[in-house]
Structure formats: structure tokens, C-alpha cells
TIMI-2910 file (N, C-alpha, C, CB; in pm, 1 decimal, decimal comma, always signed):
<rs>
+----------+----------+----------+----------+----------+----------+----------+----------+----------+----------+----------+----------+------+
!      n_x !      n_y !      n_z !     ca_x !     ca_y !     ca_z !      c_x !      c_y !      c_z !     cb_x !     cb_y !     cb_z ! resn !
+----------+----------+----------+----------+----------+----------+----------+----------+----------+----------+----------+----------+------+
!  +6320,0 ! +15239,3 ! +10137,9 !  +6450,9 ! +15268,6 ! +10088,0 !  +6532,4 ! +15142,9 ! +10062,0 !  +6522,2 ! +15357,0 ! +10183,3 !  Unk !
!  +6505,3 ! +15037,1 ! +10137,4 !  +6579,8 ! +14914,3 ! +10120,5 !  +6557,2 ! +14851,7 !  +9984,1 !  +6542,9 ! +14816,9 ! +10228,1 !  Unk !
!  +6440,9 ! +14873,0 !  +9924,7 !  +6411,5 ! +14810,1 !  +9796,9 !  +6479,9 ! +14882,0 !  +9681,0 !  +6261,9 ! +14806,3 !  +9774,4 !  Unk !
!  +6526,4 ! +15003,2 !  +9697,5 !  +6593,1 ! +15077,5 !  +9590,6 !  +6730,6 ! +15016,2 !  +9562,8 !  +6606,8 ! +15227,8 !  +9628,3 !  Unk !
!  +6802,1 ! +14974,7 !  +9666,2 !  +6938,3 ! +14925,7 !  +9649,8 !  +6946,1 ! +14772,9 !  +9633,9 !  +7021,5 ! +14968,5 !  +9768,0 !  Unk !
!  +6836,4 ! +14705,3 !  +9644,6 !  +6833,2 ! +14560,1 !  +9629,2 !  +6832,6 ! +14523,7 !  +9480,8 !  +6709,4 ! +14500,1 !  +9700,5 !  Unk !
!  +6915,9 ! +14423,5 !  +9440,6 !  +6912,8 ! +14384,7 !  +9298,6 !  +6784,5 ! +14308,4 !  +9266,9 !  +7036,5 ! +14298,4 !  +9262,7 !  Unk !
!  +6742,7 ! +14319,1 !  +9144,0 !  +6621,1 ! +14250,2 !  +9100,4 !  +6653,9 ! +14102,1 !  +9078,5 !  +6563,3 ! +14315,1 !  +8969,3 !  Unk !
!  +6561,3 ! +14015,1 !  +9111,7 !  +6578,9 ! +13871,3 !  +9091,3 !  +6564,8 ! +13840,3 !  +8943,1 !  +6475,8 ! +13789,5 !  +9174,8 !  Unk !
!  +6659,9 ! +13761,0 !  +8889,4 !  +6645,2 ! +13723,5 !  +8748,2 !  +6530,0 ! +13624,4 !  +8732,4 !  +6777,4 ! +13662,3 !  +8693,1 !  Unk !
!  +6474,9 ! +13620,0 !  +8612,7 !  +6364,6 ! +13527,4 !  +8585,5 !  +6417,4 ! +13384,3 !  +8591,7 !  +6299,5 ! +13556,6 !  +8446,2 !  Unk !
!  +6335,1 ! +13293,8 !  +8642,7 !  +6372,9 ! +13153,9 !  +8651,0 !  +6375,9 ! +13091,4 !  +8512,1 !  +6276,6 ! +13077,5 !  +8742,3 !  Unk !
!  +6471,3 ! +13001,1 !  +8487,8 !  +6474,9 ! +12935,3 !  +8356,6 !  +6354,9 ! +12842,8 !  +8342,0 !  +6607,0 ! +12855,9 !  +8337,9 !  Unk !
!  +6314,5 ! +12813,8 !  +8218,5 !  +6199,2 ! +12724,5 !  +8199,5 !  +6233,0 ! +12583,5 !  +8248,7 !  +6156,6 ! +12720,8 !  +8049,6 !  Unk !
!  +6132,6 ! +12512,8 !  +8293,5 !  +6150,7 ! +12377,4 !  +8345,9 !  +6168,7 ! +12280,4 !  +8229,7 !  +6030,0 ! +12335,1 !  +8434,4 !  Unk !
!  +6274,2 ! +12197,7 !  +8239,8 !  +6300,1 ! +12097,9 !  +8135,7 !  +6210,5 ! +11976,6 !  +8158,7 !  +6450,3 ! +12055,8 !  +8134,4 !  Unk !
!  +6158,7 ! +11916,1 !  +8053,1 !  +6077,7 ! +11796,0 !  +8072,8 !  +6168,0 ! +11681,6 !  +8122,6 !  +6004,5 ! +11755,9 !  +7939,7 !  Unk !
!  +6110,8 ! +11590,6 !  +8200,2 !  +6186,5 ! +11478,0 !  +8254,6 !  +6228,1 ! +11384,2 !  +8141,5 !  +6103,2 ! +11401,8 !  +8360,7 !  Unk !
!  +6348,6 ! +11326,9 !  +8150,5 !  +6391,0 ! +11232,3 !  +8046,5 !  +6308,2 ! +11105,0 !  +8054,9 !  +6541,7 ! +11199,3 !  +8060,1 !  Unk !
!  +6295,4 ! +11034,0 !  +7945,5 !  +6215,8 ! +10910,6 !  +7949,3 !  +6284,6 ! +10807,5 !  +8039,6 !  +6195,9 ! +10852,8 !  +7805,3 !  Unk !
!  +6206,7 ! +10725,9 !  +8109,1 !  +6267,4 ! +10624,6 !  +8198,3 !  +6343,9 ! +10521,7 !  +8115,9 !  +6158,4 ! +10553,9 !  +8284,8 !  Unk !
!  +6448,4 ! +10463,4 !  +8174,3 !  +6524,4 ! +10361,8 !  +8100,4 !  +6439,6 ! +10237,9 !  +8075,6 !  +6652,2 ! +10323,6 !  +8176,9 !  Unk !
!  +6477,2 ! +10164,8 !  +7975,5 !  +6403,1 ! +10044,5 !  +7939,8 !  +6414,3 !  +9942,2 !  +8051,7 !  +6454,6 !  +9985,4 !  +7807,0 !  Unk !
!  +6303,2 !  +9880,0 !  +8087,1 !  +6304,8 !  +9781,3 !  +8194,5 !  +6343,9 !  +9642,9 !  +8143,2 !  +6168,5 !  +9775,0 !  +8262,0 !  Unk !
!  +6352,1 !  +9627,8 !  +8012,9 !  +6390,2 !  +9499,6 !  +7955,1 !  +6541,9 !  +9488,1 !  +7952,9 !  +6331,9 !  +9483,5 !  +7812,7 !  Unk !
!  +6592,2 !  +9369,1 !  +7981,1 !  +6735,6 !  +9343,8 !  +7981,2 !  +6766,4 !  +9251,5 !  +7863,6 !  +6783,0 !  +9280,9 !  +8117,4 !  Unk !
!  +6871,0 !  +9286,9 !  +7789,6 !  +6907,8 !  +9204,1 !  +7674,7 !  +6966,0 !  +9071,9 !  +7723,1 !  +7009,0 !  +9277,9 !  +7583,4 !  Unk !
!  +6971,5 !  +8975,9 !  +7633,6 !  +7023,7 !  +8843,2 !  +7667,9 !  +7171,2 !  +8852,1 !  +7708,3 !  +7006,6 !  +8745,8 !  +7548,9 !  Unk !
!  +7247,2 !  +8939,7 !  +7643,0 !  +7389,0 !  +8955,3 !  +7677,5 !  +7405,3 !  +9004,8 !  +7820,9 !  +7457,7 !  +9052,5 !  +7580,2 !  Unk !
!  +7321,5 !  +9100,5 !  +7861,4 !  +7327,3 !  +9152,3 !  +7997,2 !  +7286,8 !  +9044,7 !  +8097,9 !  +7237,0 !  +9275,3 !  +8011,3 !  Unk !
!  +7185,2 !  +8962,9 !  +8062,9 !  +7143,2 !  +8854,2 !  +8151,1 !  +7256,9 !  +8754,5 !  +8168,9 !  +7018,0 !  +8783,5 !  +8095,2 !  Unk !
!  +7326,9 !  +8721,6 !  +8058,7 !  +7439,4 !  +8627,8 !  +8066,8 !  +7551,6 !  +8684,5 !  +8152,5 !  +7492,0 !  +8594,7 !  +7926,7 !  Unk !
!  +7580,7 !  +8814,5 !  +8139,1 !  +7686,7 !  +8877,3 !  +8218,0 !  +7651,3 !  +8876,0 !  +8366,4 !  +7710,9 !  +9021,7 !  +8170,4 !  Unk !
!  +7525,4 !  +8902,9 !  +8398,9 !  +7480,9 !  +8901,9 !  +8538,5 !  +7490,5 !  +8761,1 !  +8595,5 !  +7336,1 !  +8954,8 !  +8550,4 !  Unk !
!  +7448,4 !  +8661,5 !  +8518,5 !  +7453,8 !  +8522,4 !  +8565,2 !  +7598,3 !  +8478,7 !  +8586,3 !  +7383,9 !  +8428,4 !  +8464,5 !  Unk !
!  +7688,1 !  +8517,2 !  +8496,8 !  +7829,6 !  +8480,8 !  +8511,4 !  +7888,6 !  +8544,8 !  +8637,0 !  +7910,3 !  +8524,0 !  +8386,5 !  Unk !
!  +7853,7 !  +8668,5 !  +8662,5 !  +7903,3 !  +8737,3 !  +8782,1 !  +7851,5 !  +8669,1 !  +8909,6 !  +7860,8 !  +8886,3 !  +8780,1 !  Unk !
!  +7726,2 !  +8627,5 !  +8908,9 !  +7669,3 !  +8560,0 !  +9025,5 !  +7734,9 !  +8424,3 !  +9048,0 !  +7518,2 !  +8542,9 !  +9008,9 !  Unk !
!  +7764,7 !  +8350,3 !  +8939,1 !  +7834,3 !  +8222,1 !  +8952,4 !  +7974,1 !  +8242,6 !  +9009,2 !  +7842,3 !  +8150,3 !  +8816,6 !  Unk !
!  +8040,6 !  +8348,3 !  +8963,0 !  +8175,8 !  +8378,6 !  +9010,9 !  +8174,0 !  +8410,6 !  +9160,6 !  +8236,0 !  +8497,0 !  +8931,7 !  Unk !
!  +8077,5 !  +8489,2 !  +9204,5 !  +8066,7 !  +8522,3 !  +9346,6 !  +8033,1 !  +8399,4 !  +9430,0 !  +7961,0 !  +8630,1 !  +9368,0 !  Unk !
!  +7946,0 !  +8311,7 !  +9377,6 !  +7909,8 !  +8190,5 !  +9451,1 !  +8031,1 !  +8099,4 !  +9465,7 !  +7795,0 !  +8116,0 !  +9380,0 !  Unk !
!  +8114,7 !  +8091,2 !  +9362,3 !  +8235,8 !  +8010,1 !  +9369,0 !  +8331,4 !  +8063,0 !  +9475,2 !  +8305,2 !  +8006,5 !  +9232,8 !  Unk !
!  +8346,0 !  +8194,3 !  +9481,3 !  +8433,2 !  +8254,9 !  +9581,9 !  +8379,6 !  +8227,7 !  +9721,8 !  +8446,4 !  +8406,6 !  +9558,4 !  Unk !
!  +8248,6 !  +8239,4 !  +9738,9 !  +8187,0 !  +8217,6 !  +9868,4 !  +8207,3 !  +8073,4 !  +9913,0 !  +8037,9 !  +8251,8 !  +9863,4 !  Unk !
!  +8190,7 !  +7978,8 !  +9820,4 !  +8206,5 !  +7838,2 !  +9852,1 !  +8351,9 !  +7808,5 !  +9888,2 !  +8161,0 !  +7750,8 !  +9734,1 !  Unk !
!  +8445,0 !  +7869,8 !  +9819,1 !  +8585,8 !  +7847,1 !  +9846,3 !  +8624,6 !  +7891,0 !  +9985,9 !  +8670,3 !  +7919,0 !  +9745,1 !  Unk !
!  +8574,4 !  +8003,0 ! +10030,0 !  +8605,1 !  +8051,7 ! +10163,8 !  +8541,1 !  +7963,1 ! +10270,0 !  +8557,8 !  +8196,2 ! +10180,0 !  Unk !
!  +8419,4 !  +7915,8 ! +10245,2 !  +8349,3 !  +7832,5 ! +10342,2 !  +8418,6 !  +7698,8 ! +10362,0 !  +8206,0 !  +7810,2 ! +10298,5 !  Unk !
!  +8476,0 !  +7644,4 ! +10255,6 !  +8536,4 !  +7512,2 ! +10267,5 !  +8663,3 !  +7514,9 ! +10351,8 !  +8567,3 !  +7456,6 ! +10129,9 !  Unk !
!  +8721,7 !  +7631,0 ! +10375,0 !  +8842,5 !  +7637,4 ! +10456,5 !  +8811,3 !  +7642,7 ! +10605,3 !  +8925,0 !  +7757,6 ! +10417,4 !  Unk !
!  +8688,0 !  +7666,6 ! +10641,6 !  +8649,9 !  +7672,5 ! +10782,2 !  +8620,9 !  +7530,6 ! +10828,4 !  +8526,1 !  +7766,1 ! +10804,5 !  Unk !
!  +8698,5 !  +7480,6 ! +10923,4 !  +8686,9 !  +7341,7 ! +10964,6 !  +8605,3 !  +7323,2 ! +11092,1 !  +8823,2 !  +7283,7 ! +10983,9 !  Unk !
!  +8563,0 !  +7430,2 ! +11152,7 !  +8483,7 !  +7418,0 ! +11274,7 !  +8345,6 !  +7476,7 ! +11252,2 !  +8553,5 !  +7487,8 ! +11393,1 !  Unk !
!  +8254,8 !  +7435,4 ! +11337,1 !  +8120,6 !  +7491,0 ! +11330,6 !  +8114,1 !  +7609,3 ! +11425,7 !  +8012,6 !  +7383,9 ! +11365,9 !  Unk !
!  +8004,6 !  +7682,8 ! +11427,6 !  +7992,4 !  +7792,2 ! +11524,4 !  +7997,3 !  +7743,1 ! +11668,9 !  +7863,0 !  +7867,9 ! +11501,0 !  Unk !
!  +7973,4 !  +7613,7 ! +11690,3 !  +7975,4 !  +7557,2 ! +11825,0 !  +8114,8 !  +7509,2 ! +11864,3 !  +7876,3 !  +7442,2 ! +11834,9 !  Unk !
!  +8209,2 !  +7513,0 ! +11772,9 !  +8344,1 !  +7466,7 ! +11802,3 !  +8368,8 !  +7331,2 ! +11738,7 !  +8367,0 !  +7459,5 ! +11953,1 !  Unk !
!  +8479,1 !  +7268,9 ! +11773,9 !  +8513,2 !  +7138,2 ! +11718,8 !  +8422,8 !  +7035,0 ! +11783,2 !  +8663,6 !  +7103,5 ! +11742,1 !  Unk !
!  +8358,5 !  +6953,2 ! +11700,8 !  +8262,8 !  +6855,5 ! +11751,5 !  +8320,6 !  +6715,1 ! +11755,9 !  +8138,2 !  +6856,5 ! +11666,6 !  Unk !
!  +8436,6 !  +6693,4 ! +11694,4 !  +8496,5 !  +6560,5 ! +11692,5 !  +8580,9 !  +6540,3 ! +11817,4 !  +8581,8 !  +6540,5 ! +11565,6 !  Unk !
!  +8597,6 !  +6413,0 ! +11852,0 !  +8683,5 !  +6379,6 ! +11964,3 !  +8828,9 !  +6393,4 ! +11921,3 !  +8654,4 !  +6236,5 ! +12016,3 !  Unk !
!  +8911,3 !  +6443,9 ! +12008,6 !  +9052,8 !  +6459,0 ! +11978,6 !  +9121,6 !  +6323,0 ! +11988,6 !  +9118,8 !  +6561,4 ! +12074,3 !  Unk !
!  +9215,7 !  +6298,8 ! +11897,9 !  +9291,9 !  +6175,1 ! +11901,6 !  +9408,2 !  +6194,1 ! +11996,8 !  +9341,3 !  +6134,4 ! +11759,8 !  Unk !
!  +9400,4 !  +6131,5 ! +12112,7 !  +9507,3 !  +6145,4 ! +12210,6 !  +9564,0 !  +6008,4 ! +12242,2 !  +9456,7 !  +6214,7 ! +12339,2 !  Unk !
!  +9691,8 !  +6003,1 ! +12256,9 !  +9759,8 !  +5879,6 ! +12293,6 !  +9855,2 !  +5910,7 ! +12407,6 !  +9835,5 !  +5817,4 ! +12171,8 !  Unk !
!  +9872,9 !  +5816,5 ! +12494,9 !  +9972,0 !  +5832,7 ! +12598,5 ! +10106,4 !  +5785,9 ! +12543,6 !  +9932,6 !  +5754,4 ! +12726,8 !  Unk !
! +10202,3 !  +5875,4 ! +12540,5 ! +10332,7 !  +5839,7 ! +12489,3 ! +10422,7 !  +5791,2 ! +12603,0 ! +10396,3 !  +5958,9 ! +12416,9 !  Unk !
! +10507,2 !  +5700,2 ! +12568,3 ! +10605,1 !  +5651,4 ! +12666,0 ! +10728,1 !  +5739,2 ! +12657,6 ! +10641,8 !  +5501,5 ! +12641,0 !  Unk !
! +10823,2 !  +5714,7 ! +12742,6 ! +10944,7 !  +5793,8 ! +12742,8 ! +11027,7 !  +5773,3 ! +12616,0 ! +11027,3 !  +5760,0 ! +12864,1 !  Unk !
! +11009,2 !  +5660,5 ! +12548,3 ! +11085,3 !  +5631,5 ! +12427,8 ! +11019,8 !  +5690,3 ! +12303,8 ! +11101,8 !  +5482,3 ! +12411,4 !  Unk !
! +10903,9 !  +5748,6 ! +12315,7 ! +10838,2 !  +5815,9 ! +12204,0 ! +10754,5 !  +5724,2 ! +12118,4 ! +10939,4 !  +5882,0 ! +12118,9 !  Unk !
! +10729,1 !  +5600,7 ! +12157,1 ! +10646,2 !  +5513,5 ! +12074,1 ! +10509,8 !  +5494,7 ! +12131,9 ! +10711,3 !  +5380,3 ! +12055,9 !  Unk !
+----------+----------+----------+----------+----------+----------+----------+----------+----------+----------+----------+----------+------+
</rs>
């Protein structure tokens, strides 16, 4: 009796063929754009690194210390 009131399953649509894979070749314009982007990122990375004045081990130079007199010289 359960099968009388159950709706029938519609037929499945036909399977679409897979699209062709994209071309693996890159045009010269795309290569130039990629190279420019990489140069830009390298410049940014270098700029940030140059502002760091200490190494991971801390400051390695000796501190310049002088004993001051009461007169400040």
C-alpha cells in the first residue's frame, strides 16, 4: 500500500560532457604581469625587513655608554 501513494521518481537528466581543460600555455602578457606582481611583492618584503634592526638573537652590538658628570658633559 505504501507504493500507491509514493510519487514516482523523475528520470535523471542526461550527463553533460566535461568541458575541455584550459590551455596550459601562458601568453607573454600574462607572464609579464606575473613577473611584475612578484617584483612588487619582493620590494614590499625587502622594505619591511630593512626596518628590523635586531636579529632573532637580540641586539648584538655593544651599547655606547658614558658616565656623565653632574654638569652634563
